[in-house]
N, C-alpha and C positions, 0 to 999 in steps of 0.2 A: 806543321809545315810552314816555313817562312816565305816571304815574298820572293826571295831569290830562287827557292826550290820550285815555287809555282811557275816562275818564268822559265825554268829549265823544262818543266813539263810541257808548257805551251810551245816551246821551241822544238819538241820532239815531232818527227814526221810520223804520220799515221802508219800503223803496221797493217798491211793488207793480208798477209799470210805468214805462216811459220811452218817449220818442218818438225814433225813429232814422230819419232821412231821410223824415220825414213819416208814418212808420208806428208805431203804438203796439205795443210788444212787452211781453210779460209772462213771468214765470217759466214754463218749460216750452216756450216758443217756440223755433224753430230759427233759427240764424243761420249765415252763412258768415264765417269769420275772415279779416280783412284787416289784419294787423299793419302798422304804419307802417314805411317803409323805414329802414334803419340799425339794426334791432333785432339781437338776439343769434341764435345758432344755433337756439334753440327757436322763436323767431318765424318763422324761415325754414321750419322743419319743419311748423309749424302753419298756414302760409298756405294758404288755400283749403279748409281742413278744415270739415266740417259739425259743428256742435255744438248742444247744448241749453242754454238759460239755466237754471242751477241757483239763482242768486241775483243780486239787484241790490243793491249795497251802496254806502254813502257812507263816505268817509274823514272824518277830523276837520275837514278844511277844507271839507267839503260836496261834494267832487267825487264823481261817480257812477262806479262801476266795475261791469262786467258779468262775473260768474263763470260759466264754462261747463264742461260735460263733453263730451268728444268722442264722437260716435256710434260711431266705429270703435276706441275704446280698449278692449282686452280687460279692463282693470280699471275699466270704467265704473261698476260698482256701488260701487266704493270711492270714486269721485268723488261719487256721490250720497249717500254717508255722510260727506262732507266730509273725506275723508282726503287728506293732502298728496301731491303727485305726480300726482294725477288730476283736479285742479281747476285751471283757468287763468283769470287775470284779464286783462281787456282794457279799454281806454278805450272809451267809447261810439262814437267815430268809427272804431274798429277792427273793428266787427262790422256785418254787412250782413244785414238781415232777409230770410228766404226768402219767396218769393211763396206765397200760400195753397195752391196746388195742390202745391207741394213740401213744405209743412209736413205734410200728411197722409201723404206717402210715406216719411217718415223715422221713425226708431225712437221709440217712445213713452217719455217720461221717467217712469220708474217706480222709486221708491225701494224697495229690498227691505223687505218687512214681516215676513219670517220669516228668522231666523238658525238655521242648523243647525250646531252646534258639536261637532266630534269632540274628545274629551279623553281623555288617558291617556298612560301611559309605555311606549314601545315596548321598553324593556329590562326590563319586568316581566311577561312572559308574556301572559296574557289581559287585562291592563290596557290592551293596545294595541287592544282591540276597537273603541273609538270612532274611533281614527285609521284603522283599516282600513275601517270603514263609510263614512266621508266620502270616502276615496279612491275607493271604488266608486261612491258617489253622484256624484262628479265626472264619471263617464262617462255618467250619465243626462242626458236632456233635461228640465231642470227649468224652471219658469216664471221670468221675470225678477224676480219679486217674492221670490225665494228666494235667499239667500246661503248657500253651503256653505263652511265653513272648518275647517281642522285647527289646533286650539289646543294640542294636545299637553299639555305641563305648564306652559304660559305663562298662569298664573292672572291676572296683572295685565292682560295683553292682553285676556283674556275679559271682565274687569270693565269695562275701558274700552269694549269693543265693545258691552256692554250699555247704554251711555249713548246709543246711536245711535237709540233710539226704536222698536225692533222691537215689533210687536204680539205676536209669538210667538217664543220661543226654544226650540229643541229640542236638548237636551243628549244626547249619545250616549256611554255610558260602561259599563265593567264595573260590575255592581251585584249584590253577593252578598246573597241572601235565603234561602239554604238549600235551593233547589230543585235539580233535576238540571242539571249544567253544560250550557250552550247554551240554557237557557230564556230567553225574551225577555219583557220587561215594558214597559209604558207607565205611568209614574207622573206625577202632577201634584202637586208639592210645595205645602205650605201657605205661600203668600206673605204672608199676613197677619202671621205672626210674623217672617218674614225681613225684610219692609219696615220693621219697627219695631226691628230689631236694629242696633247700631252696631258695625261691624267695626273691630278694632284692626289697622292695617296691619303693626305689628311682629310680629303673630302669624301672618302669612301668609308662607309659604315662597316666595321668588321663583322657585324651581326645582321647585315642586310644584304640585299641583292638588287642593285640597279643595273640591268644588263648593259645599258649604254656606257655607264661609267666603268663597268668591268671590262668591256671591250676596249675602251680607250686606255685603261690601265695596261691591259695585255699588250696592246700595240706599242705602248711606250716602253715595255720591258724587254723587247727583243725584236725578232723578225716580224715582218708585216703579217697581219692576219690574212688567211686565205678565205675560202668561201664560208660564209656564215649564213645559215638559214634559221628562221624562227617558225616553229609550228605553234600557233597560239590558239587560245580558246576564249571566246567572249564570256566573261564571268557574269553570274547573276548577282553575287554579293561577295564582298571581301570581309564580311563580318562586322560586328559592332566594335567599338573602341576596346572593349574588354576581351576581344578575340572570339573566335568560333571554330570549333573542330568540325570537319566533315564538309564534303562538297554539296552544292545545291543539287536538286533533282535533275535540273537541265544539264548541268555540266557532267554529273555522274553518268547520265544517259549517253553522253558523247564519247566516253572513254574508249570503248571498243573501236569506234570509227577513228578515233585519234591514233590508236595504236596501229591500225591498218594503214592510216595515212602516213605515219612515220616510216613504217616498213616499206611502203610504196616509194617514198622519197629515197630511202636507202638503196633500194633496188635500182632506181633510175640513175642515181649517182654512180653506183658501181658499174652499171651497164653503159655509162657514157651518154645516157639519154637526157640528163639534166643539162641545161645550157651551160656551156663552158667545161663540161666534164670530159674526162678521158677514160675510156674503158680499160 
């Protein structure tokens, strides 16, 4: 697609609704997929699946396409975040609106509003704290509005994830402040200064994770950062120069409390009880 074609796409007005088989459907409505015969293997696999309309888009020729996310896709939240591989495009004639009584019985289309990001290096002793906490959080039953992800040392991936419009991002990381090892903190960074900084991509290690630099990079890439919270743990050791696998006894002993603390923060944010939150 050339620059002229991209300009035509940008000039298209967003499509809020379309009529399919005499029924007006909108973003969030459910449809059954009916790919035309003669499609590829993916079309065959998706035939008959129930999906939610994530977007209604026009190409540069004005043709309307329906973008959907599958109800039964384990990576459904990734589709709602417009990630490739979890969003599927169909022509209007390839989707069939569900009747009203079935609309209510299917899963609610809910884009995650909270990102919980575990960060840290598993080869540096207690720096693996954030990675371990999100692993345990993955075993908890969390609301659909919460996405939990292990970013490890993939700073650029986190910066791009922060472009997805989360209302709250909870970073989980080792955080030395001079207290006893295993001590937990909840800190809210000053975003006013971070939003005005311009990060130099050349200064960011593609194989490292400096949270302040990553937040500055994310702020320079697009919309302003919203609420950022840090759940940190005082480390006992980050290991010798040659590296160290495994958490210290003190930090390992704080993992359950840390998971409970993160879940408590999530609950308060969703209930509107955290300062500045809206229920």
